[in-house]
Structure formats: C-alpha cells, structure tokens
N, C-alpha and C positions, 0 to 999 in steps of 0.2 A: 825735733829737727833745731839747727846751728842757726843763731840767728845770724848770721852772716850770707845767708841763703835766702834768708825771706824777702831780700829787696834785691835781688840779682837773678842774673838769667843763670839757671843751673852748667848751663853749656857754652858759656860765653867765652870768647876768644879762640874760636877756631882758627888753625894756623895749618901750613902745609899746604902740598899739591898731591895730585891722582888720588889713591885710593884712600891716602890717608883724611883728605881733604871730604871725599865724599862719606868716610864713615862720620865724621865729624857732621855733616850736612843732615845726615840720617838722622845723628843724637840730636838736633834741633835744626829742623827745616824751617821755622817759623822767626829765629832771632833775625834781628836787623830789618823786620818789614817796616813797609811805609803802610799802613792800613788805613789811615784816615784818608787820604786821598784816595785810595781803592773804593772805600765804602761811599764818599761821593759820588763817584765817576760812576759805579752801580747805579746808586739812587738816579742819579739824574739822566743815567742811560737807558735804565730798566722805567722807569715813572713814563719819560717824555718818548720812549718808543710805544710806551702800551697807550697812552695816549693819542699818538698818531696812529698807528694801527686800527682803535678803535675809531676815531675819525673816517678814517679808511673804508671800513666797513659800513659805516652807518652812508656815506655816499655811495657806495657800490650796491648795496643790498635793495632797493631797490629796482634795479636795473638787471638782475641775475637770481631770481626766484629760485632756478633749479639748484645753484648752490646753496642758497641762503635761507631757503623757505621750502625746500622740498615735499614736506608733511603737508602743508596747506594748500599744496596745489595737489597731492597724492591721496590723503586720508579722507576717509568717510565722515559724514557729517556730524557722527557722534565726539571722533575721536581729531578731527582738526583742531588747529589750535584757534585762538581768535586772530581775528584779519586785523591788519596792518596796515597804515596809509601810506601813501607815496612820499611822505614827508622825513627829511633826512634824520630825524630822531623821534618818527612817530612810533618806533619799537618798543620806548620806553615805557610807555605807559600799558600797554598789552602784558609784558613782563612783569610788571609793578602789581598788577592789578587780579591778575589771578593768582587764587588761593589754593591752600593745599587740597579741599575737595574736589575743585575741578581740575586739578594738576593730576588728580589718581584718575579721573576720567579720561584724561587726554594723554598723557603718556604713560600710566600704567603702575604698579606701587613701586618697581623696582627702581625709577627714575623716580619717583615722588620720593623713597627714603635715601636717595642719592643727595638730593636737594635740603633734606631734613636732615642727613649727617654734614652737610657741609655747613647748613645755616647752625648747628650746633657747638662746630668746631670754631666759628665765626663769634657766636656769643659768648661761649668760653674763653677765649684768649682776647675777648673786647673787655672781659672783667677782670682778667689777670693784668693786662696791659696796664687798668689802672693800679694796681698793687706793684706792677713793677714800674712803673713810671713814678708814684708818689710815692713810692716806700722805699722798694729795694736799690733803685739808683741813685738816689741821695744818699742811701745807709752805705752804698760801697765808695762814693767819692768821698763822703765825710771820713770814711774809716780809713782810705786808703792815702787821703791828706793828712789823716792823726796818728799814721804809724810811726811811732818812737824811730822806726831806721827811717831814713836818709830814702826816696824815692825816687830813684834817678830816671825821670821819663817824666814829659809834656804831654804824651800822647792823649789825650779825651777818652778814647775808645779804650786805653788801657786801666786807667782812672776811674771807668765806669766797671769793670770786672771788678772780680773780688780776689785776686790777688796779691793785694795787698793787705787785705782786710785781716785784722786780727782780732781777738778777746771777746767782748762782751759784744759788739759790734756784730758777733755773726748769729746772737739771739733772733736779730731780727729774720736772719734765714731761716731759724726756725718756725716762730711762727707764722712767716710767710707761704712755708710747705704748709703746712696745715690749714690755711685760709684756701690755699690752690687745689686741695686734694677734697676739700669740702665741696669746692666748686665744680670741679670737674665730677663728684660721687653725684652732685644734686644735677648736672643737667645729663649723667646717664642714665640717671633712675624716673627722671622728669621724659626722657626721650623714649626709653624703653616701655614704660608704660603708652603713650603716643603712638608706638610702632604696633604695641598690642592694638591698641583700639583700631588701629588702620586696616590689621591684617583680621578682625573680627569683622570688620565694615567688608574688609575683602571676602571672608567666606558668605557674607550674606548678599553680596553682588552676582546680578543676573547674569554675568559672563560665569561664575563659579559656580551657583547653583544649575547652568545647563551647559557645563561640560562635564565632557565623562569622563577624565580621568579624575575628579573630583570623589568622584564613588567609584573608584578602579585599585584595587590594590594590585602590588608587584610582587611576588614572590621570588626570591634568588636562591641556589645552592641548594635546590628539589633533588632530593635523594632520587635513584636509579626509580626503587621500585613505585614512587608516587608520583610520577613524571606523566599522567594522563590530566586528563580534564575532572576526573571524578579523586584523583588525587591529590589535586591542587583543591577543592571541596572538603577535603578530609582533613587538609592542613589548617584550613581557614577554622573550620570548625573546633579544631583540636585546641584553639587556640581562645576563641570563642561563639558561642552558637547567639545567632542574632534573629530578628523575626523576620530579614528576608532571607532568601535564597540566591546567593551569587548564581555569576553564568561565569563558567570558568574555562579557561583556553590555553593551553600548553603549548610554548612554541616550537618551531619545527626549524630543523637545519637546513638553515638556505646555502649549503654548501659553498663554491666560490662566486655565488653570486655579488658580493658586494664590490670583490675586488674586479670581475668583469664589467661590471659596469664605470666603476672608476676609470677603469683602462678606459672604455670606450667613450665615456665623458673627455676623458685627456685627450685622444684621438682626434674626436670633433674638434675641439678646441683649435687643435694643431692646424686642421683643416682649415678651420677658417681661420687663421691665420695665413696658411700658405694662400689660401687664395684672395686674399685681402691685400696683399702685395701684389700677386699678380694681376690682379683685376682690378687695379688701383686707377687706372684708364683704360676702361674695356675695348675703347675705339681702335689703341694702339697699344696692342700686346706685347710685351716683350718677345725677341726672338727664340729665346730658349725658354723652355719649360722649367721650374722650380725644382732642383735637386737634392736630396737628403741622406743622409747615411743610418741607416736602419737604426734601431737599438740593439743592445748586446744579444737578448734574448732571440732574437729573427735573425739577425745579422751572417747566422749560418747558411741560412736560405739563399743569400744574395752576393756571398764570398766576398763579403765586407765591404763590397763596391757602392757607389752611391747612385741611387734610384730615381727614376722619378716621383716627386713627391707626394703628387694630387694622385697618381694613380696606387703609389704603396698605401697611403694613408687610406685611400677609397676601399680597396682590398682587405685593408685590417680592421676598417671599421665593420663592413661587411660580415667579414671573420666573424668577428665579435657578437655582433648580432646574431647569424645565427646561433652561436656557441650559449648565448644567452639563453634564446627560446629553447634551446634542448636542455638547459638544465632546469629551467622555471619546468618545464611538462616531465621534469623526472622526480623533482621533491613529490614527498608523501608523507603520510602521518606516521610511517614508523619509522620515525629516528628523531624523537623528542629531546629536545633540550632542556635542560637544568635551570628553566626560567619560565614563569607563567603569570596569567593575570586573571584577578577575580572582580568583574565587575557587577557592583549591587543594585538594587533597584531605589536604595535610600543613602542618600548621603552620610546621615547619622548611623547606618549598618556599617558603612566603611570604617569610617574614622574609630567608630567603637571597639572594629578586629584592630586596626593600626595600633590604639592605644595599650590595647591589651597585649598586642605585640610586642612591645617594647623591652620586657623582659623576658617575652619566652620565645624560643627557637626550635619549633618543633622539628625533631628529627634534625637537629642544623639549619633548617631552613632560616632565611631573614626574611620578614613579611614587615611591608610597608607603605606607606601612601604613594600610588605611582606618579610621578610627572607627567607633564606633557608630553606627549609623544614624540612632538618635533626635538625633546629634550633629551630623548636617549641616548645613550651611544650604543648603539647595538652589539659591536665587535665585541664590548668588554661584559656583555649579561650574561655569557655561556661562562664566562672563567669563574674558576673553583677557588675558594676562598685560598688556598694554599699557592694558587695561580697570581690572584689577587693580590695577597702579600709581598710574593716573592717580585713584583711589577714593583710594587709600593717600595722596596726594599732597594732595588738598583736605580728607582728614580732618583731617591735620598742618597742616594750613594753617589752618582753622578750630580747632585748638587752641591755634594759635599767637596767633591774634587773641583767642581766650580769655584766655590769658596776660597779653599786654598791658592788656587791657583792666581785668584782674582787679588790676592794678598799681593803681591810682586809689583804690579801695574799700579794698585792703590796708593802704594807707600812711593810709588813715584812721582806721581799726583801730587800727594802731601810735599814731599820735598821740594820739586819745581815748580809744577804746575801752577801749586797755592802760594807760590814766592818767586819771583823773577829774579831776585836778588840771588837767591843759591844755586841758578842756573849760570849766571854773569860770573861767581865765584870760581865755577870748575869749567865756565866754557870760555877760555882768552878771547877768541873773537865776538863774542857777543860781548864781553866786560865791558869794554870802550866806549860800543854805541847806548848800552845802558846807561852808563856815566853820563856820558852827556846828554841825554834824552830823558833824565832819572823820570819827571814827571809824566811823558809821554805812555813811558813804560809802566807807571803805575795804573793810569787808568785803562792798559791793556790788560794788567792785570785782574783788575777790579770786572773788566767784563769778559776778558775771554776764557778764565781760569775756570769761574760758573759753566760758564757756555757750553766749554769741551766737556766738562764733567756732566752736562745734562744731554750732550748729544751719545754720550756713553751708555747713559740711564735708559737711552730708548731702545738699546740693542739689548739689555738683559732681560726685559719680558717677551721677547719672541723666543729669546732663549730656553726662559722657564717654561713656556706654552708648549714647543715644540716637545720639549722633556715631560709635561704631564700628559700631553698625550697618549704615552704610552703606559700612565701609572695605572689603570685598570679600574678609571674613574668610570662608574654606570650611565652620568648626568653631565651633560656639557656645565649644567649651573655648579656640580659641586667639582668639577675640573675645574671653573672661574674660580671657585673659593678656592683650592688649593694652590693654582697660580698666584693668587692675591696673597697668601699667607708665607705662601715659601717666598716672593720677592721680600715681603715686608722683614721675615727673618735674615735675610742675606742681606738688603739695603741697612738694618740695624747694626748687624753684627760687622758687614765689611765696608761699609760706606759709610758708618757712624762712628761704631768701636774702635775700627782698625785704620780706620784713615784719623780719628781725632786721637789715639794715643801711643800709633805705631811709633815714635820718635820716642816717647817717655820711655816705654818698655824696653826698647833698644837699650836706650841711658843705662838703665838699671840692670838689664842680665850683664852688658858688659862689665859694669862694674862688681859686679858679684862674681863674674867670671874672674877678673884680674886681681878680685882680693878672696880669691879660694884658700886661699894660704892662711889667712886670719882666720877661716871657719867660717862656711856658707851662712848659718844664723846670723849672725855678727854683721856679716856682709850686707846681710838682708835689713840688718837695721840700721846699717851706717847708709843707706843705700836712701834713705827716708823716701820711699816709693807716695806716699800721699804725697808732699810736696809737688816730685815732680808731675805726678799725675794733674795735681789742680792748675800749675804752671802752665803744662803742655794745653791743657783745655782751654785756658786763657786767652794763651797766642793763635788758637786755632778758630777760637770763635768770630773774629771778623771775616774768614772765610763764608763760614756758616750765614754771617749777618748779608754779605754781599750774592751767596748763594739764593738765600729767602726772596732779598729784592728782586731776582733776575726771575724769578718762580711769577711772576705776576705778568712779564713778557709774554711767558708761555701761557697763560692762559687769555692773552689778547689774542696771540697767534690760534688758535683752536677755534673763539669768536671769528677771524676774517677766514679760516678755510684757508691758510695759505697753504699747506702740502698740497690739498685737493686743487687748489684752483693751479699753483704751479704744476702739478704731474698731466694734470687733464689739459692745461694750454700746451705743453709740451708734448705726450703721446698726438695731438689732434693736428698739431704743428710739425711735427719732425716725424711721427712714425705712422702705419698704415692701423689703426685699430679696425675689427672687427665691428662689425653688425653689434655683435652679441657685449663686445666691450664697453661700444657706444653708450647702449642702453645701462648698463650696470652702474656706469660715473654718474647717470643722472637720476639714479635711486637714492637714498635716504641712506646715509653710513651708519652702521653701528657703535652703539656707547660701546667700550671696553672698560668695563665696572671692574676687571681685575686692576688693571694699569694706576686707574686714576685713586681708585681706594688705597693702592700702595700706596699711590704718593702723596694723599693726604694726611695718612697714618703717619706715615714716614717725616712730613714736613711738623706734627702735632709732635711725634716724639722729639725730633730735635730741637724745637722750642719749648718744651718742658724742660726737657734734662738741662740745656742752658740759661734757664729763667733767674739764676741766681749767678749764674759764671757773667753771661753778659746779658740783661735787662732789655737791650734794645732787640734782642730777637724778637718779642712776645708785642710788641706793635704791627712792626714788620710783617710777624704770621697773622694779625688780625687782618692787618687792611689786603694781605692777599684772599684770606678766605670770604670777607666781606666783597672782594670786588668779583672772584671765581664764583660765588654762588651766585651773583648776576647775570654773569656772562654765560655759566651753565645751565642756569635756566632757561634762557632765550635759546641757547640750542636743543635741550632737551623739549621743548615747546615745538620749536621749528624745524628742527635738523637731524637728531640723530634719534635713532629707535632702540629698541630694546630687542636684540635678536631672539632671546630664549627668555620670557619671562617668569621669574621663579614666584613671583607674588612677594616678594619681597623678605627671602631668606638668607641676606649677606648679613643681617643686622647682628646677628651671635659672633661673628668674628670681627664686624668691627666694636662692637662692645669690649671685647675682652682682650682684641689689641690695643686699643686705648688703656685699659686698664692697665696692660702692661706698661704702659708709657709710662702712666702716672708712677706705677713701683719704682721703673728702671730710675724716673727722674728722682726720686725719692732717696734712691742709693746715690745719685751723685751728689744729691745734695747736702746727704752725709758726709761723704767722702770731702766737698769743699770744707763743711763744719768742722771738721775730725781734724783735718789738719793743720789748721790754727785754731781749735776751739777747746771743748774739753767733752769728755765722757757722758756728763751730765746732759748736754744738749742730745748726745749720740741716746741717750735714753728715753728723752722726749720722742725724739722721733720714731723711737721701735715701736709703738703700736699702728703706725701707717701702715706697712703693711699686711699686718693680720687684718687690721680692720676694713680695709680694701676686698681681701679674700674672702672674708666674710659677707660683704657688700656684694660680690660676686655669686657666692652660693645664694644669698636670699633672691636675688634678682631671678635668676634662676630657676629655682622652688616656687615662685611667685609667676613669672610671666612665660615659659617656655612652652608648657603645654597647651597653654589658650593660644599661644602662636602659632604651634603644630596641628592641633585637632581642633575640627569641627563642633564634636562633642568627646566627652567622658565617658559618656553612661553606660549602663553596660544592660541590657534588655535581657533577662533571663524567665518571664514569667510563662510557662508552658502553655497555659488557655490563650497569652496573647500570641506566642509564636505559632503555634498549630493554624490558629483562625488567621493571622495574617498571613503564612506561608502558602494558605490553600487560597488565599485571595488575590496575593501577587503571582502563584503559579497559574490563575486562569488568565491572567494580562501579561505571561512570560514572553517579553522583548526585548530581553537585556541581554540579547545575544551578543557580546562584543568580543572584540579582538585586537589587540594591539599587534598587527603584524610587521616584519621587517620591510621596510621601504624598496628592498631589491625584490620583492616578489608582486611588486605590481608600479613601480615608476616607470612611467615612459621613457624609452631613449631617447637621446638628446640628437635632435636633427640638425644639421649643419645650415648656418645663418648666411646667408648672401645678398649683398645690397642690390636693391631692385637696378640702378642702373648696369649692372652687367647681367640681366635677366637672358639678354637677347645672346649673348656670348658663352652664358655657365655650359648650353650641351656640349658645345665644343671639346669643353676640358675636362668635363666631370662626369664622370659615370658612378652614380650612388646607389642609393637603396633604391631597388625598383620594387621590392615585394612588401607593403607596407604590412604584412604577415608576421615580419619579425619584429615588429613595433606592436605588437599585443600586449596589451597593458599586465598582465600575469595569466598563471595556470588556470585554471577551474577549478573554484574550490580555495581559492584564498586570494580573494578580493570579491569585494563585491559590483563592480563594472563588469559585466558581461556584453560586451559592444565588439562592431568593428570597428575602424575608422571610416568616416563617411566621407564619399567622394564631394569633394569642391564644385564640379563643374556640372554633375550628372545627380540632382535631386533626387533623394530617397534611393539610392544606390550606395551599396560599399565600396571603398575602394580596391578593393582584391575584386568585383566584380567588374569595374569602370573601366574606359578603354584605355587601350595602351598609353596615348596620348596623356591621360590623366595619370598614371602610373609616374612617367615620366616628370610632371611637376612633384612629386611627394619625394623626390630626390633631396631636394631643401628647402628651406623655407627662404623667400623671398622679403625683405623688409624693407620699404618705399622710406624715403629721406624723412618723409614728415612723422614716420611712426618709429626713427630713431629716440626713443622715450620710452622712460619707465612707466609711463602711464596704460601704458597700451599694454603693458606684458605683468603688470603688478599681481594679476589675479593666477597668474602661472606659476605652479609648482616652482620650475626650475629659476624661477627670478625670486620668488618671494620667502624662499627658505632662508637665501640669503641676506636679504634686503626686506623682512619684514615679518620675521618669525613666522607664526603658526598662520599669519593672515588677518588677524583680528583687525590692526591698523588700518586695513582698506575694507572693513566690514566683510570681510570671507573666514570668519574662524571656524579653523577645521574640527575642532572638540567640541561637538556642539551635540545636545540632548536632544530629541525630535518634539516638538513640542505639540505633535499629534497625537502621540500615544502617552505622552508625560514619563517617557523612559528614555535611555540612551540610545542615539543613533546608532549602529552599527559602526566599525571604525577598525581601518587597519594603517591608518597613519593620512596622507593627503589625499591621494586618490583612490583609494580602497578602503574597502573594509569587510567585515566579514557579517554574512547576511542573520537575519534574525530566523526565529523559528517559526513564522507565519510565511506568509505565500508573498504577502506583501510587505517588505521591512521598510525603515524610518526613511523619509525622505533628506536627502540633503543637500547641501549649496550649489548653486550651477556649477556645472562642469562634474558633477556626478561623485557623490559620495554614501547615495543608496541605490540598491538595486531593487527594480520593480520587475512584475510577473506582464507580460505584454499587453494584459488586458487592464491594467489597470496605467489611469493617465499618471504622469510626474508631477508631482505637487513640489511647489517651492515654498520655505520656511519665509515668513514674512520680513523677518531681520534681514532676510539676504537679498529678498526681491527687489527691493526698492534701491540699495546702493549698488546692485551687480547694473540694474536698467538704466539709473539715473547716467553712473559712471559712463556709461558705453553710447548714450543720448548723445547726438552730434557727433559721434565721433566713428562711424563708423565700426566695421569689426575689431573687437580688439585684438584679436587673434587674429594672425594670417597664414596662409597657404597649409604645412603640412598637422598644424595645429587646433585647426577648425574642428576637429571633428568631435574635441571635448566640449562643445559647444550646442551639437547636434544632437538629435532625438538618438534615444537606445534602437539598437537595431539586432535581432537575432537574439535578443536573451532570452535563456532559458529560464521556465519560474522556479522559483526557490522552496526548495523543501520538498521534493519531488525524492521518490524514494530511489530511482536510478543518481541523482545527486546526491544523494547521501552516501547510498553504497559505493559508489565507485570518488567521489570526492570530498567525502565529509563534512558537507557544506554545514551542516546541523548538529551539534553535537548533541542536541537535545530531543526528542519526540512531540511531533509537534502538536499531538494531541495530549500527551502526558507531560506529568512533573517529574519524573524519575530522571535518571542519568544511565548512560551505556554501565551494564555491569549490574545495574539493581532489579530485582525479578518484577515483572511487572505484572499488578495483580489487583485486588481491590484497595489495600494499599501501597500504592506504588510512588507515595512521593517522598521524596528527601527527608522529610521529617518524620518519615516510616523509619524510614533507616537511620536515621540519627536518634531515634529514640522520641522524636519529639511528638508523633502520634498516637499519644496514648488516648 
C-alpha cells in the first residue's frame, strides 16, 4: 500500500452535484462524520431512558399483576414463581435468589438454557472487556500516535480504532486473537457440558418419565406397502429388536378437515367482532344492522352485494359445522398416510430404536423420537421427501431474493441514515438547517439512526417466519430453529457485511472498471482493497457502537411491556374488543426464542468482529448482556411462557453459530493485521479456524448423543426378549395414538358479553343443534359423550328442552370472567398461551399412573382407546375413555390443582363448554367386537398378543412372528 493513503481518507474531497455527488457519497458514506457527539448522545439517551423505564416498571408492577406477573396468578403451585412483595424494588431479590435448578422446574428447560446462554455471553464479553480495555485500546491509541505519518485527526474514537496502527504493534492483535479464541472455546465447552447435564436431568424428571412422547417414535416417509399398524412394527424391528413390543398407529387421511376448522374458527371470530361492535350498547342498538361483503369464494351467491353480516356469518358457521360433521363421519381406515407412531412400554426401548435408526432408513423411512403432540405441524407430516425438499428450496429461494432486494435500502441506510452530513450535501434544503444546528443533528444521528434501523429489524422476523411456515418443517420447534438460523445468516450478510463494506466494495469495483485498460489484475493490485476494507470498517464502527448502546433501551422496553400496555390500552379505549380478545390479552405472552436468539447471536458477532477495530464495542456488549440477563430472567419467571417446550433443543444451533462468529472474527482480525502487517502474523493466526473446527467435532462426538437419547444400549438377549415380551403382553395397555387434532377438537362457540344476553336472541340465530359440535367420529377419539344440558341435570343437550338449545347458540361471558384464569384449562386458549397445559397443572401428554403405562392419547381432548375395557384415566376434561360400569378416576397430579384453582371461583367454564366438565353420557364399552369391526377402535386383540394379519394359534405373539419365540 502507498504511504500517502495510510493516513488519509481514500475518498476524500468529494465535489460536484447530483449523480456525481451521490456516487461519491456511495464511495465514502462515513466521511466528515461527527462521531464523538453522536456516541455520547446515544450513551446518555439509551442508558438514561433505560433507567427511567426500569423505575417506571418498578412503580407500576405492584399495581398491574396481569401484565407484570401473570404466571404468578395463573401457574399451578409447582410452576409458580417466587412471591413478590409490594415494594418498589421487591422484585430484585426473588430474581437474584432463584438458581438454575429451581429455574428448570419453574420455567422449563428451554427458558433455562436461554438464560444460561445469555449469562455465558455476559461472562465471555466481561473477560474480553479486560483484554479490550487493558490491552487493545491502549495499543491502538499508542500505535496511532506513533505512526510515522502524520495523523490528521483529533477524534478520540478514531484514534481508538486500528485505522492508523502499523508494524510490530499489530502483534498485540495477534496475541489477543488467540486469547479471545481460548476464552470463547472454554465457555462453549463448559456450557455444552452443563447443557448435557441439564438434559440428562430432564430425561430423569417426573414430567419426562411420565410423558407419552418420551417413549414414542415418529415414522415418516413410510412406503405404501408398510402403511399399516403391522407395517410400522416391521419397520421398527428392522432397525432394532427390543424387549418391548410397541403399539403402532398409522395416520389416517383427515381430508379437508383442518382447512374447514380453520375457516370455521375465523368465521366465529369475525362474528364475535361484528357482535361486539353492534352490541356495544345493548340498550341502545344502532338503527341499521351491520353489513359486509362476502368473500370472493361465496360472493357469486349474493351477486357481489353487501349482506347482513350477522345473518351471513351465522349461516356460514352453520354450513361449516355441518360440513365438518359430515367429513368427520366419512373418515375411515382405508386411506393411510405415509407417517405413523409406535409407542413402547419402556422409554429405554424407544430410545434404543431411535439411536439405532440414526444411520438406518428401512425402506426409505425416517424414524426418530416423537415430539410433544402439540409440537407437530400436521399438514407437513404427509409430505414426501421430494415435496419437502422442493418446499425447502422455494423457501431458500425467496429468502435469497429478499436478501438481494435488501441490499439497496441497506446501502441507502449506510449512506444517509448513518451519516446525516451526506444527506445535507445532497439535499440543499436540509443543508442550511443542518449547518446552523449541527450539534442538535449530531444528537439526532446518534439516536434516530440506530432506532430506525431497529424498527426495520422488527419486521424481518415476521417475514422470515411466514416464509418458514411453508418450508415443510414437521415440528414447530424445528421451524423456529430454522427461523433463527436463517435470520442470523441474513443479518450477518446484509446488516453486517453489506452494511459495513458496501462503500468500500463500491469504490474498489469502480476503480477496477475505470482502470481496466491497464489490465484487471494490475487494477486489482493498485486498488489496495485490504486497506480500503479496514478503513471502511473503522469508519462504520461508531455506528455499531451507538447501535449496541441502544440495545439496552430495547431490553428495558421489553421489561416494561411497553408494546403490550400501549396496544391493550388503545384497544380497550378506542376499539370494541370481543370477550375472547379481552381474555387473550390477560394471558401470559409467549417467548419468541427465534427472534431473541438471533439478536443475541448477531450482537455477539458484531462485537467479536469489531474487537480489534473498535475495542469500545466490547464493554458496551458486556453491559448489554449483563442488563438483559437480569431483565429477561424476571420476564421468564413472571411474564413469558414457552409456547412449545422442546427440552433444550436450541443449544446446538447456538453453539454452531457462536463458533462461526469467532471464526468469522478471526478473518476480520487477519484482514486488519495483513493490511498493515506481515505474512508471519497471518501464519501465527492460521491454525485458529482449524482448531475451532476440530473443537466443534470434539464437542459433537462427546455430547450430542447424550443430549439426544435417554439410552443408547441395545437389547438383543433372546431369552430376555421372549420373557419380557410375554410379560408385557399380559399387561398390554400401551395402545397409543397421536391423532390429528382436526378429528376431535371442539368447534369454537361464539362468545358474547353477558350485558348483551337479553338482546342476543333478537339479533342472532346460531347453532341450534349441539350435535354439530360432537368432538369426533367414533373410533378416532377416546371421548364418547354428548354435550350435557346445563339446566336439566342428567340430560344431554340433544334431548334438552328447546329453550336450552337456544342457550347453546353462544357462550355468555360475564364481566367478572373476562380473565384468562377462568379459561386456562381449555385447549382453545391454552394452546396459544400455555403450550400443552403443563404450566397450569394439566399436562396433556401424561402416562397413566394406575397401570404404569402410557395413557391413550390423541392430542388435547381425545385419544385412542386401549385394548382393555377400561382405558387409562385422564385429566379433568376427558382424555381417558371409560366403560359406563367403571367410575371415572382422576390422576392425583391433576386433582389438587384443578380443584384448587376452581375453588371459590365458581364454574371455570361458562355455558356451551360446561359439558367438558360433566359426567360421560352414553359412552359405549370399549373393546367390543362391534366397535372393533366397525370403527377399528382396537388394533390389537383384547386377549391376545398378535396383531392383525398374524395367524392366531399357540404361538401367536409378535415374538413368534419376528422369530423371538424360540
């Protein structure tokens, strides 16, 4: 590189007007900037506002528990967080004193690992801060001042960078790079071991040992010839024969049921919205009834004219209910799907097969441990590998298009938003104002630029999640992991690489094009791209410094729930919310792990990449993680819930991306070193990426299998196999099925405020026949009951008087019951605001304690019956199916919580949903020949051990079939 360029701006002296000036600004958007004032203004604004918001939260918290401590109000005794006093700062001690073992029990493993990752980042950057402030910062300042070329700047932030550091002083960067790599690798290894320990404890926890999914395998891409219950057993045995004989269930085609139910729920919500507005003042109804334009699909029946909204939606809901009932009754066993489930008596057997299946795909089938039933994305399970790969390709294609499109606004942000001087140079009207009030505008630059950039970042996760919905993921957890990884890749490429280097690359390409007559290679060599890149990174570093400072403000805003408070106040004041919306607003919000993990990884990547370029970013990042760990710990304890618990399966993507961040940072440090250093320095740094890659493989081989499998042992002792198999068959009550929710989920009933009850009959004619809301066709649910009459004890709704049927049209909710606490046990609310219900003492995925076998299960409100006449009992609300002769028994784990929560509160359910809590009526005995033949309720013979298709004789067990009964 030439000496003259070492101490000067490579694009200095921009002149001209119009397009020429714009090109000049593109070449050097950070020239003539006033960084110091902007950084100090960002520091004062972000830290000061963060303190004010935290104080405001401390004042408001004792008076608004619905917003600031909903889990304290709704969670059961086991999952309830520590009590907090009414004092202004009473929340500090409970948060500080709650340790990790208690966190696992209170908030779950996903939330605990999130906090552990945040704490790990805090500790990493706390140690790196010592290196940055004690070594790198003085080295940069001294090296800049000792530069033999005159440094034309008094900007302390510029002197703190490596922009003017040359020669032997760069050895400090090389040594610090090794130290930082060792620190990051140590904490990653230490936390990998800790996460493994937490996962092993999770495997031994009561929740996991009594969960159905912990002993169930999910099989996908099953070939046509094996799409039977027997075929599933053949496939699992082809992988590994175990001591236990699983119960298998091939999935059935639910046709268009999911779409119909989704459309029904949408129509119900739309009707609720119309009624909420029309009945806002029930004693003074508007003169005209509400009207609407039907959707395009049904507009032809109405000539495109507006129709009465209440009548139209009422008719549409009724049509959908009849269609849903018809489709449910038409579903049979003759159309199997390419996926199914196999549930074992013992957890060890299921995990043994899953471990053996890692490298085996019998007949192209994929076999792995089943997730929690509420984690499944049912519409993607029937997809073939070809369809899934095609969807993944299309998703990646659209993300690539979005990435390319985003370059233009990103470049404009880098040119104008990050440096208002450039905007003044190109906009004459703004220039005069800018020159007269330069200090004010420098403050605006330090505050507005990172703030507007952050607002843009809020939109991106929404776009990525919508794209990922169509990517073919089979579980919500895997979808969220993919959202996090794709967001991170997008942020690193577009918001770090492109944003930070766009001007430099533009200048370099322009130089090569303009000098192509001298030869492309000579032009590239003369362009001195390394120096330009380092100079550009040093110039953009103050922006990242101010941006990271403002992240503390975002953390405080999360704690104060500013968006939730503002949105709730606006809707209650200026809108007409429905009872359902009001109830949902009082429910604990879900933690968006994908978004926060992306942010944390991105902050860490930015800090590591700029550690030698601008060492001040490190203490700012350490301060952010220290503050956010504290604030997020309160939120996860008292406010946020994990919508779908994965048991800590996010850790691997965090480990891999943080490892990528430090490898990428090594290349940036090498770039800085080579721009003004020697090849010997690069040679000393060269082993770092290779060592980190080897470290990754070491951790994967050491910890991954322990994280994923309860056991990896194989059980092939024939004698043990036969004896154990016969023993298990005598107590064969492991008939389990993961059934599609569309088969059994109750249809949504419109909710109306109690104040309008006396006029609702005048304006609404809805569901008159409760038969339309029967949960599921016989044979595909463990619930065989009719909705019960509320006013005529002992009678079903279908035999109740006509006035009773009129009351079943809607669900009346009094003002005092507009609270999530009265509806937390209902799946139409808990699915979105409590996962599988475990937080509220009603885990749905539970194994029966009476028979020590998995309870029959088909999701939330239904399941497949076992082979005996009396299947396993379920929690209140009905998950087990009993014969009429046997009294219903409640699991003790549920009885206390459900009764305590309802004590002194009256009926938790109102009106149309009360039948869920009454006695079973008209339930047919399970296991009868009629039921078996007509509905296929039991794939296994009640007294036998073989399966359909295997001859029944003296040796009729599956052991004999597979050669084990020797």
